[in-house]
N, CA, C and O atoms as a Tripos MOL2 file, in Angstrom:
@<TRIPOS>MOLECULE
protein
  264   263    66     0     0
PROTEIN
NO_CHARGES

@<TRIPOS>ATOM
      1 N          98.0050  110.5020   94.6600 N.3       1 MET1
      2 CA         98.0790  109.5630   95.7600 C.3       1 MET1
      3 C          98.0610  108.1520   95.1870 C.2       1 MET1
      4 O          97.2660  107.8490   94.2970 O.2       1 MET1
      5 N          98.9220  107.3020   95.6880 N.am      2 THR2
      6 CA         98.9750  105.9270   95.2030 C.3       2 THR2
      7 C          98.0260  105.0670   96.0090 C.2       2 THR2
      8 O          97.8240  105.2940   97.2020 O.2       2 THR2
      9 N          97.4540  104.0970   95.3640 N.am      3 SER3
     10 CA         96.5480  103.1860   96.0540 C.3       3 SER3
     11 C          97.3680  102.1760   96.8520 C.2       3 SER3
     12 O          98.5080  101.8840   96.4920 O.2       3 SER3
     13 N          96.7950  101.6380   97.9360 N.am      4 PRO4
     14 CA         97.5290  100.6480   98.7260 C.3       4 PRO4
     15 C          97.9380   99.4310   97.9070 C.2       4 PRO4
     16 O          98.9960   98.8500   98.1480 O.2       4 PRO4
     17 N          97.1070   99.0370   96.9350 N.am      5 LEU5
     18 CA         97.4410   97.8820   96.1100 C.3       5 LEU5
     19 C          98.6730   98.1670   95.2610 C.2       5 LEU5
     20 O          99.5340   97.2980   95.1210 O.2       5 LEU5
     21 N          98.7750   99.3680   94.6910 N.am      6 LYS6
     22 CA         99.9150   99.7120   93.8570 C.3       6 LYS6
     23 C         101.1980   99.7800   94.6810 C.2       6 LYS6
     24 O         102.2590   99.4020   94.1840 O.2       6 LYS6
     25 N         101.1290  100.2490   95.9180 N.am      7 SER7
     26 CA        102.3300  100.3660   96.7360 C.3       7 SER7
     27 C         102.8110   99.0080   97.2570 C.2       7 SER7
     28 O         103.9110   98.9110   97.7990 O.2       7 SER7
     29 N         102.0070   97.9750   97.0980 N.am      8 ARG8
     30 CA        102.3690   96.6510   97.5910 C.3       8 ARG8
     31 C         102.8350   95.7170   96.4740 C.2       8 ARG8
     32 O         103.0310   94.5250   96.7100 O.2       8 ARG8
     33 N         103.0110   96.2390   95.2750 N.am      9 THR9
     34 CA        103.4570   95.3840   94.1870 C.3       9 THR9
     35 C         104.9410   95.0820   94.3280 C.2       9 THR9
     36 O         105.6880   95.8360   94.9510 O.2       9 THR9
     37 N         105.3450   93.9880   93.7500 N.am     10 PHE10
     38 CA        106.7370   93.5560   93.8050 C.3      10 PHE10
     39 C         107.3840   93.8910   92.4670 C.2      10 PHE10
     40 O         107.4490   93.0460   91.5740 O.2      10 PHE10
     41 N         107.8630   95.1330   92.3300 N.am     11 SER11
     42 CA        108.4940   95.5700   91.0930 C.3      11 SER11
     43 C         109.5130   96.6560   91.4050 C.2      11 SER11
     44 O         109.4960   97.2660   92.4740 O.2      11 SER11
     45 N         110.3960   96.8770   90.4450 N.am     12 ARG12
     46 CA        111.4030   97.9250   90.5870 C.3      12 ARG12
     47 C         110.8260   99.2190   90.0200 C.2      12 ARG12
     48 O         110.4660   99.2630   88.8430 O.2      12 ARG12
     49 N         110.7290  100.2740   90.8350 N.am     13 PRO13
     50 CA        110.1300  101.5170   90.3550 C.3      13 PRO13
     51 C         111.0170  102.2090   89.3190 C.2      13 PRO13
     52 O         112.2320  102.0140   89.2970 O.2      13 PRO13
     53 N         110.4030  103.0040   88.4790 N.am     14 ARG14
     54 CA        111.1540  103.7550   87.4710 C.3      14 ARG14
     55 C         111.7760  105.0160   88.0630 C.2      14 ARG14
     56 O         112.6950  105.5810   87.4700 O.2      14 ARG14
     57 N         111.3010  105.4590   89.1980 N.am     15 HIS15
     58 CA        111.8460  106.6430   89.8750 C.3      15 HIS15
     59 C         112.5100  106.2120   91.1830 C.2      15 HIS15
     60 O         112.2810  105.1060   91.6720 O.2      15 HIS15
     61 N         113.3210  107.0830   91.7310 N.am     16 ASN16
     62 CA        113.9760  106.8520   93.0260 C.3      16 ASN16
     63 C         114.9150  105.6460   93.0090 C.2      16 ASN16
     64 O         115.0570  104.9600   94.0210 O.2      16 ASN16
     65 N         115.5500  105.3850   91.8800 N.am     17 ARG17
     66 CA        116.5210  104.2950   91.7770 C.3      17 ARG17
     67 C         117.9120  104.8170   92.1020 C.2      17 ARG17
     68 O         118.2250  105.9850   91.8700 O.2      17 ARG17
     69 N         118.7380  103.9310   92.6430 N.am     18 MET18
     70 CA        120.1500  104.2630   92.8150 C.3      18 MET18
     71 C         120.9680  103.4610   91.7970 C.2      18 MET18
     72 O         121.6700  104.0530   90.9780 O.2      18 MET18
     73 N         120.8950  102.1680   91.8310 N.am     19 ILE19
     74 CA        121.6260  101.3320   90.8740 C.3      19 ILE19
     75 C         120.6180  100.6270   89.9760 C.2      19 ILE19
     76 O         120.5200  100.9420   88.7900 O.2      19 ILE19
     77 N         119.8880   99.6990   90.5140 N.am     20 ALA20
     78 CA        118.9200   98.9500   89.7000 C.3      20 ALA20
     79 C         117.4960   99.1080   90.2070 C.2      20 ALA20
     80 O         116.5610   98.6780   89.5310 O.2      20 ALA20
     81 N         117.3020   99.7040   91.3610 N.am     21 GLY21
     82 CA        115.9730   99.8960   91.9160 C.3      21 GLY21
     83 C         115.5030   98.7600   92.8020 C.2      21 GLY21
     84 O         114.3380   98.7260   93.2000 O.2      21 GLY21
     85 N         116.3900   97.8310   93.1160 N.am     22 VAL22
     86 CA        116.0060   96.6770   93.9390 C.3      22 VAL22
     87 C         115.6300   97.1300   95.3490 C.2      22 VAL22
     88 O         114.5810   96.7370   95.8600 O.2      22 VAL22
     89 N         116.4530   97.9320   95.9710 N.am     23 CYS23
     90 CA        116.1610   98.3970   97.3330 C.3      23 CYS23
     91 C         114.9150   99.2660   97.3610 C.2      23 CYS23
     92 O         114.1160   99.1700   98.2930 O.2      23 CYS23
     93 N         114.7390  100.1110   96.3560 N.am     24 ALA24
     94 CA        113.5390  100.9470   96.2850 C.3      24 ALA24
     95 C         112.2950  100.0900   96.0900 C.2      24 ALA24
     96 O         111.2470  100.3870   96.6640 O.2      24 ALA24
     97 N         112.3930   99.0400   95.2940 N.am     25 GLY25
     98 CA        111.2660   98.1340   95.0890 C.3      25 GLY25
     99 C         110.9170   97.3560   96.3460 C.2      25 GLY25
    100 O         109.7410   97.1770   96.6620 O.2      25 GLY25
    101 N         111.9350   96.8920   97.0640 N.am     26 LEU26
    102 CA        111.6860   96.1840   98.3200 C.3      26 LEU26
    103 C         111.0830   97.1190   99.3600 C.2      26 LEU26
    104 O         110.1830   96.7300  100.1040 O.2      26 LEU26
    105 N         111.5800   98.3550   99.4090 N.am     27 ALA27
    106 CA        111.0330   99.3400  100.3400 C.3      27 ALA27
    107 C         109.5750   99.6330  100.0170 C.2      27 ALA27
    108 O         108.7440   99.7220  100.9210 O.2      27 ALA27
    109 N         109.2670   99.7820   98.7550 N.am     28 GLN28
    110 CA        107.8920  100.0370   98.3300 C.3      28 GLN28
    111 C         106.9950   98.8600   98.6930 C.2      28 GLN28
    112 O         105.8660   99.0550   99.1440 O.2      28 GLN28
    113 N         107.4780   97.6680   98.5020 N.am     29 ARG29
    114 CA        106.6950   96.4530   98.7800 C.3      29 ARG29
    115 C         106.3820   96.3010  100.2600 C.2      29 ARG29
    116 O         105.2700   95.9120  100.6170 O.2      29 ARG29
    117 N         107.3430   96.6020  101.1250 N.am     30 PHE30
    118 CA        107.1770   96.3900  102.5530 C.3      30 PHE30
    119 C         106.8500   97.6610  103.3240 C.2      30 PHE30
    120 O         106.8410   97.6460  104.5540 O.2      30 PHE30
    121 N         106.5800   98.7670  102.6200 N.am     31 GLY31
    122 CA        106.1560  100.0010  103.2660 C.3      31 GLY31
    123 C         107.2430  100.6860  104.0660 C.2      31 GLY31
    124 O         106.9690  101.2720  105.1130 O.2      31 GLY31
    125 N         108.4770  100.6190  103.5840 N.am     32 MET32
    126 CA        109.6040  101.2440  104.2610 C.3      32 MET32
    127 C         110.1560  102.3690  103.3860 C.2      32 MET32
    128 O         109.7380  102.5400  102.2410 O.2      32 MET32
    129 N         111.0820  103.1170  103.9290 N.am     33 ARG33
    130 CA        111.7600  104.1490  103.1560 C.3      33 ARG33
    131 C         112.8950  103.5050  102.3710 C.2      33 ARG33
    132 O         113.5670  102.6080  102.8800 O.2      33 ARG33
    133 N         113.1160  103.9540  101.1300 N.am     34 PRO34
    134 CA        114.2090  103.3820  100.3310 C.3      34 PRO34
    135 C         115.5800  103.5660  100.9830 C.2      34 PRO34
    136 O         116.4260  102.6750  100.8990 O.2      34 PRO34
    137 N         115.8040  104.6860  101.6160 N.am     35 GLY35
    138 CA        117.0860  104.9290  102.2750 C.3      35 GLY35
    139 C         117.3650  103.9470  103.3960 C.2      35 GLY35
    140 O         118.5090  103.5470  103.6090 O.2      35 GLY35
    141 N         116.3340  103.5630  104.1020 N.am     36 THR36
    142 CA        116.4790  102.5920  105.1820 C.3      36 THR36
    143 C         116.8740  101.2280  104.6330 C.2      36 THR36
    144 O         117.7580  100.5690  105.1800 O.2      36 THR36
    145 N         116.2220  100.8050  103.5570 N.am     37 VAL37
    146 CA        116.5340   99.5060  102.9570 C.3      37 VAL37
    147 C         117.9540   99.5290  102.3890 C.2      37 VAL37
    148 O         118.6880   98.5480  102.5120 O.2      37 VAL37
    149 N         118.3370  100.6330  101.7740 N.am     38 ARG38
    150 CA        119.7100  100.7470  101.2410 C.3      38 ARG38
    151 C         120.7340  100.6620  102.3560 C.2      38 ARG38
    152 O         121.7530   99.9880  102.2130 O.2      38 ARG38
    153 N         120.4750  101.3360  103.4610 N.am     39 LEU39
    154 CA        121.3900  101.3010  104.6020 C.3      39 LEU39
    155 C         121.4790   99.8910  105.1710 C.2      39 LEU39
    156 O         122.5720   99.4230  105.4890 O.2      39 LEU39
    157 N         120.3480   99.2130  105.3030 N.am     40 LEU40
    158 CA        120.3640   97.8370  105.7960 C.3      40 LEU40
    159 C         121.1460   96.9230  104.8620 C.2      40 LEU40
    160 O         121.8580   96.0280  105.3180 O.2      40 LEU40
    161 N         121.0160   97.1440  103.5590 N.am     41 PHE41
    162 CA        121.7590   96.3250  102.6040 C.3      41 PHE41
    163 C         123.2660   96.5540  102.7430 C.2      41 PHE41
    164 O         124.0400   95.5970  102.7630 O.2      41 PHE41
    165 N         123.6790   97.8070  102.8370 N.am     42 VAL42
    166 CA        125.1150   98.1080  102.9580 C.3      42 VAL42
    167 C         125.6770   97.5310  104.2500 C.2      42 VAL42
    168 O         126.7710   96.9670  104.2530 O.2      42 VAL42
    169 N         124.9440   97.6660  105.3410 N.am     43 VAL43
    170 CA        125.3980   97.1120  106.6200 C.3      43 VAL43
    171 C         125.4480   95.5850  106.5380 C.2      43 VAL43
    172 O         126.3640   94.9660  107.0790 O.2      43 VAL43
    173 N         124.4680   94.9750  105.8650 N.am     44 SER44
    174 CA        124.4660   93.5110  105.7620 C.3      44 SER44
    175 C         125.6340   93.0000  104.9230 C.2      44 SER44
    176 O         126.0610   91.8570  105.0900 O.2      44 SER44
    177 N         126.1500   93.8250  104.0340 N.am     45 CYS45
    178 CA        127.3060   93.4070  103.2310 C.3      45 CYS45
    179 C         128.5650   93.2680  104.0690 C.2      45 CYS45
    180 O         129.5270   92.6310  103.6380 O.2      45 CYS45
    181 N         128.5720   93.8490  105.2520 N.am     46 LEU46
    182 CA        129.7200   93.6930  106.1550 C.3      46 LEU46
    183 C         129.7230   92.3110  106.8070 C.2      46 LEU46
    184 O         130.7510   91.8710  107.3220 O.2      46 LEU46
    185 N         128.5890   91.6310  106.7870 N.am     47 LEU47
    186 CA        128.4790   90.2880  107.3560 C.3      47 LEU47
    187 C         128.7560   89.2490  106.2740 C.2      47 LEU47
    188 O         128.5540   89.5160  105.0900 O.2      47 LEU47
    189 N         129.2090   88.0830  106.6720 N.am     48 PRO48
    190 CA        129.4300   87.0450  105.6610 C.3      48 PRO48
    191 C         128.0960   86.5370  105.1170 C.2      48 PRO48
    192 O         127.1160   86.4000  105.8490 O.2      48 PRO48
    193 N         128.0880   86.2650  103.8270 N.am     49 GLY49
    194 CA        126.8750   85.7350  103.2110 C.3      49 GLY49
    195 C         126.7450   86.1940  101.7640 C.2      49 GLY49
    196 O         127.5640   86.9690  101.2700 O.2      49 GLY49
    197 N         125.7250   85.7130  101.1050 N.am     50 PRO50
    198 CA        125.5540   85.9780   99.6690 C.3      50 PRO50
    199 C         124.6810   87.2090   99.3780 C.2      50 PRO50
    200 O         123.8640   87.1640   98.4590 O.2      50 PRO50
    201 N         124.8310   88.2980  100.1290 N.am     51 GLN51
    202 CA        123.9820   89.4630   99.9470 C.3      51 GLN51
    203 C         124.0840   90.0410   98.5400 C.2      51 GLN51
    204 O         123.0690   90.3720   97.9280 O.2      51 GLN51
    205 N         125.2950   90.1630   98.0310 N.am     52 PHE52
    206 CA        125.4740   90.7420   96.7020 C.3      52 PHE52
    207 C         124.8390   89.8530   95.6330 C.2      52 PHE52
    208 O         124.2250   90.3550   94.6910 O.2      52 PHE52
    209 N         124.9850   88.5450   95.7750 N.am     53 LEU53
    210 CA        124.3640   87.6300   94.8170 C.3      53 LEU53
    211 C         122.8380   87.6960   94.8880 C.2      53 LEU53
    212 O         122.1660   87.5750   93.8630 O.2      53 LEU53
    213 N         122.2890   87.8850   96.0820 N.am     54 ALA54
    214 CA        120.8430   88.0270   96.2330 C.3      54 ALA54
    215 C         120.3710   89.3120   95.5550 C.2      54 ALA54
    216 O         119.3100   89.3260   94.9330 O.2      54 ALA54
    217 N         121.1460   90.3870   95.6690 N.am     55 TYR55
    218 CA        120.8010   91.6440   95.0130 C.3      55 TYR55
    219 C         120.7720   91.4680   93.4950 C.2      55 TYR55
    220 O         119.8390   91.9200   92.8310 O.2      55 TYR55
    221 N         121.7840   90.8150   92.9560 N.am     56 VAL56
    222 CA        121.8580   90.5930   91.5080 C.3      56 VAL56
    223 C         120.7020   89.6990   91.0570 C.2      56 VAL56
    224 O         120.1060   89.9430   90.0080 O.2      56 VAL56
    225 N         120.3830   88.6710   91.8370 N.am     57 ALA57
    226 CA        119.2670   87.7920   91.4840 C.3      57 ALA57
    227 C         117.9470   88.5590   91.4840 C.2      57 ALA57
    228 O         117.1280   88.3860   90.5810 O.2      57 ALA57
    229 N         117.7370   89.4070   92.4930 N.am     58 LEU58
    230 CA        116.5110   90.2110   92.5270 C.3      58 LEU58
    231 C         116.4660   91.2090   91.3800 C.2      58 LEU58
    232 O         115.3930   91.5270   90.8690 O.2      58 LEU58
    233 N         117.6290   91.7010   90.9780 N.am     59 TRP59
    234 CA        117.6960   92.6300   89.8520 C.3      59 TRP59
    235 C         117.0980   91.9840   88.5980 C.2      59 TRP59
    236 O         116.3680   92.6270   87.8430 O.2      59 TRP59
    237 N         117.4130   90.7200   88.3910 N.am     60 PHE60
    238 CA        116.9130   90.0180   87.2100 C.3      60 PHE60
    239 C         115.4950   89.4770   87.3990 C.2      60 PHE60
    240 O         114.7510   89.3610   86.4250 O.2      60 PHE60
    241 N         115.1070   89.1420   88.6400 N.am     61 LEU61
    242 CA        113.7950   88.5480   88.8840 C.3      61 LEU61
    243 C         112.6730   89.5770   89.0390 C.2      61 LEU61
    244 O         111.5340   89.3100   88.6560 O.2      61 LEU61
    245 N         112.9830   90.7400   89.5920 N.am     62 MET62
    246 CA        111.9480   91.7620   89.8210 C.3      62 MET62
    247 C         111.6580   92.4880   88.4990 C.2      62 MET62
    248 O         112.5770   92.9920   87.8540 O.2      62 MET62
    249 N         110.3880   92.5400   88.1020 N.am     63 PRO63
    250 CA        110.0610   93.2560   86.8720 C.3      63 PRO63
    251 C         110.1030   94.7670   87.0820 C.2      63 PRO63
    252 O         109.9850   95.2420   88.2110 O.2      63 PRO63
    253 N         110.2700   95.5180   85.9990 N.am     64 ASN64
    254 CA        110.1900   96.9690   86.0660 C.3      64 ASN64
    255 C         108.7510   97.3870   86.2770 C.2      64 ASN64
    256 O         107.8230   96.7080   85.8370 O.2      64 ASN64
    257 N         108.5750   98.5050   86.9510 N.am     65 GLU65
    258 CA        107.2540   99.0630   87.1420 C.3      65 GLU65
    259 C         106.7110   99.5440   85.8060 C.2      65 GLU65
    260 O         107.4580  100.1090   85.0070 O.2      65 GLU65
    261 N         105.4640   99.3380   85.5560 N.am     66 ARG66
    262 CA        104.8640   99.7550   84.2870 C.3      66 ARG66
    263 C         104.4360  101.1790   84.2790 C.2      66 ARG66
    264 O         103.9150  101.6620   83.2730 O.2      66 ARG66
@<TRIPOS>BOND
     1     1     2 1
     2     2     3 1
     3     3     4 2
     4     3     5 am
     5     5     6 1
     6     6     7 1
     7     7     8 2
     8     7     9 am
     9     9    10 1
    10    10    11 1
    11    11    12 2
    12    11    13 am
    13    13    14 1
    14    14    15 1
    15    15    16 2
    16    15    17 am
    17    17    18 1
    18    18    19 1
    19    19    20 2
    20    19    21 am
    21    21    22 1
    22    22    23 1
    23    23    24 2
    24    23    25 am
    25    25    26 1
    26    26    27 1
    27    27    28 2
    28    27    29 am
    29    29    30 1
    30    30    31 1
    31    31    32 2
    32    31    33 am
    33    33    34 1
    34    34    35 1
    35    35    36 2
    36    35    37 am
    37    37    38 1
    38    38    39 1
    39    39    40 2
    40    39    41 am
    41    41    42 1
    42    42    43 1
    43    43    44 2
    44    43    45 am
    45    45    46 1
    46    46    47 1
    47    47    48 2
    48    47    49 am
    49    49    50 1
    50    50    51 1
    51    51    52 2
    52    51    53 am
    53    53    54 1
    54    54    55 1
    55    55    56 2
    56    55    57 am
    57    57    58 1
    58    58    59 1
    59    59    60 2
    60    59    61 am
    61    61    62 1
    62    62    63 1
    63    63    64 2
    64    63    65 am
    65    65    66 1
    66    66    67 1
    67    67    68 2
    68    67    69 am
    69    69    70 1
    70    70    71 1
    71    71    72 2
    72    71    73 am
    73    73    74 1
    74    74    75 1
    75    75    76 2
    76    75    77 am
    77    77    78 1
    78    78    79 1
    79    79    80 2
    80    79    81 am
    81    81    82 1
    82    82    83 1
    83    83    84 2
    84    83    85 am
    85    85    86 1
    86    86    87 1
    87    87    88 2
    88    87    89 am
    89    89    90 1
    90    90    91 1
    91    91    92 2
    92    91    93 am
    93    93    94 1
    94    94    95 1
    95    95    96 2
    96    95    97 am
    97    97    98 1
    98    98    99 1
    99    99   100 2
   100    99   101 am
   101   101   102 1
   102   102   103 1
   103   103   104 2
   104   103   105 am
   105   105   106 1
   106   106   107 1
   107   107   108 2
   108   107   109 am
   109   109   110 1
   110   110   111 1
   111   111   112 2
   112   111   113 am
   113   113   114 1
   114   114   115 1
   115   115   116 2
   116   115   117 am
   117   117   118 1
   118   118   119 1
   119   119   120 2
   120   119   121 am
   121   121   122 1
   122   122   123 1
   123   123   124 2
   124   123   125 am
   125   125   126 1
   126   126   127 1
   127   127   128 2
   128   127   129 am
   129   129   130 1
   130   130   131 1
   131   131   132 2
   132   131   133 am
   133   133   134 1
   134   134   135 1
   135   135   136 2
   136   135   137 am
   137   137   138 1
   138   138   139 1
   139   139   140 2
   140   139   141 am
   141   141   142 1
   142   142   143 1
   143   143   144 2
   144   143   145 am
   145   145   146 1
   146   146   147 1
   147   147   148 2
   148   147   149 am
   149   149   150 1
   150   150   151 1
   151   151   152 2
   152   151   153 am
   153   153   154 1
   154   154   155 1
   155   155   156 2
   156   155   157 am
   157   157   158 1
   158   158   159 1
   159   159   160 2
   160   159   161 am
   161   161   162 1
   162   162   163 1
   163   163   164 2
   164   163   165 am
   165   165   166 1
   166   166   167 1
   167   167   168 2
   168   167   169 am
   169   169   170 1
   170   170   171 1
   171   171   172 2
   172   171   173 am
   173   173   174 1
   174   174   175 1
   175   175   176 2
   176   175   177 am
   177   177   178 1
   178   178   179 1
   179   179   180 2
   180   179   181 am
   181   181   182 1
   182   182   183 1
   183   183   184 2
   184   183   185 am
   185   185   186 1
   186   186   187 1
   187   187   188 2
   188   187   189 am
   189   189   190 1
   190   190   191 1
   191   191   192 2
   192   191   193 am
   193   193   194 1
   194   194   195 1
   195   195   196 2
   196   195   197 am
   197   197   198 1
   198   198   199 1
   199   199   200 2
   200   199   201 am
   201   201   202 1
   202   202   203 1
   203   203   204 2
   204   203   205 am
   205   205   206 1
   206   206   207 1
   207   207   208 2
   208   207   209 am
   209   209   210 1
   210   210   211 1
   211   211   212 2
   212   211   213 am
   213   213   214 1
   214   214   215 1
   215   215   216 2
   216   215   217 am
   217   217   218 1
   218   218   219 1
   219   219   220 2
   220   219   221 am
   221   221   222 1
   222   222   223 1
   223   223   224 2
   224   223   225 am
   225   225   226 1
   226   226   227 1
   227   227   228 2
   228   227   229 am
   229   229   230 1
   230   230   231 1
   231   231   232 2
   232   231   233 am
   233   233   234 1
   234   234   235 1
   235   235   236 2
   236   235   237 am
   237   237   238 1
   238   238   239 1
   239   239   240 2
   240   239   241 am
   241   241   242 1
   242   242   243 1
   243   243   244 2
   244   243   245 am
   245   245   246 1
   246   246   247 1
   247   247   248 2
   248   247   249 am
   249   249   250 1
   250   250   251 1
   251   251   252 2
   252   251   253 am
   253   253   254 1
   254   254   255 1
   255   255   256 2
   256   255   257 am
   257   257   258 1
   258   258   259 1
   259   259   260 2
   260   259   261 am
   261   261   262 1
   262   262   263 1
   263   263   264 2
@<TRIPOS>SUBSTRUCTURE
     1 MET1         2 RESIDUE 1 A MET
     2 THR2         6 RESIDUE 1 A THR
     3 SER3        10 RESIDUE 1 A SER
     4 PRO4        14 RESIDUE 1 A PRO
     5 LEU5        18 RESIDUE 1 A LEU
     6 LYS6        22 RESIDUE 1 A LYS
     7 SER7        26 RESIDUE 1 A SER
     8 ARG8        30 RESIDUE 1 A ARG
     9 THR9        34 RESIDUE 1 A THR
    10 PHE10       38 RESIDUE 1 A PHE
    11 SER11       42 RESIDUE 1 A SER
    12 ARG12       46 RESIDUE 1 A ARG
    13 PRO13       50 RESIDUE 1 A PRO
    14 ARG14       54 RESIDUE 1 A ARG
    15 HIS15       58 RESIDUE 1 A HIS
    16 ASN16       62 RESIDUE 1 A ASN
    17 ARG17       66 RESIDUE 1 A ARG
    18 MET18       70 RESIDUE 1 A MET
    19 ILE19       74 RESIDUE 1 A ILE
    20 ALA20       78 RESIDUE 1 A ALA
    21 GLY21       82 RESIDUE 1 A GLY
    22 VAL22       86 RESIDUE 1 A VAL
    23 CYS23       90 RESIDUE 1 A CYS
    24 ALA24       94 RESIDUE 1 A ALA
    25 GLY25       98 RESIDUE 1 A GLY
    26 LEU26      102 RESIDUE 1 A LEU
    27 ALA27      106 RESIDUE 1 A ALA
    28 GLN28      110 RESIDUE 1 A GLN
    29 ARG29      114 RESIDUE 1 A ARG
    30 PHE30      118 RESIDUE 1 A PHE
    31 GLY31      122 RESIDUE 1 A GLY
    32 MET32      126 RESIDUE 1 A MET
    33 ARG33      130 RESIDUE 1 A ARG
    34 PRO34      134 RESIDUE 1 A PRO
    35 GLY35      138 RESIDUE 1 A GLY
    36 THR36      142 RESIDUE 1 A THR
    37 VAL37      146 RESIDUE 1 A VAL
    38 ARG38      150 RESIDUE 1 A ARG
    39 LEU39      154 RESIDUE 1 A LEU
    40 LEU40      158 RESIDUE 1 A LEU
    41 PHE41      162 RESIDUE 1 A PHE
    42 VAL42      166 RESIDUE 1 A VAL
    43 VAL43      170 RESIDUE 1 A VAL
    44 SER44      174 RESIDUE 1 A SER
    45 CYS45      178 RESIDUE 1 A CYS
    46 LEU46      182 RESIDUE 1 A LEU
    47 LEU47      186 RESIDUE 1 A LEU
    48 PRO48      190 RESIDUE 1 A PRO
    49 GLY49      194 RESIDUE 1 A GLY
    50 PRO50      198 RESIDUE 1 A PRO
    51 GLN51      202 RESIDUE 1 A GLN
    52 PHE52      206 RESIDUE 1 A PHE
    53 LEU53      210 RESIDUE 1 A LEU
    54 ALA54      214 RESIDUE 1 A ALA
    55 TYR55      218 RESIDUE 1 A TYR
    56 VAL56      222 RESIDUE 1 A VAL
    57 ALA57      226 RESIDUE 1 A ALA
    58 LEU58      230 RESIDUE 1 A LEU
    59 TRP59      234 RESIDUE 1 A TRP
    60 PHE60      238 RESIDUE 1 A PHE
    61 LEU61      242 RESIDUE 1 A LEU
    62 MET62      246 RESIDUE 1 A MET
    63 PRO63      250 RESIDUE 1 A PRO
    64 ASN64      254 RESIDUE 1 A ASN
    65 GLU65      258 RESIDUE 1 A GLU
    66 ARG66      262 RESIDUE 1 A ARG
């Protein structure tokens, strides 16, 4: 069982990754399912805006889980 503090960290997990683990890390941080965050990201890419650039920036800014 994971502690509440560990599930609230801002990092990319080593498991349950699809591409870089950004969506899984955000889901873990905000207490959501990774699939839901991935779906929201894909749907948001249909709208105009810098979603892909934000994903790449988070990829480099979010540390890997230890």
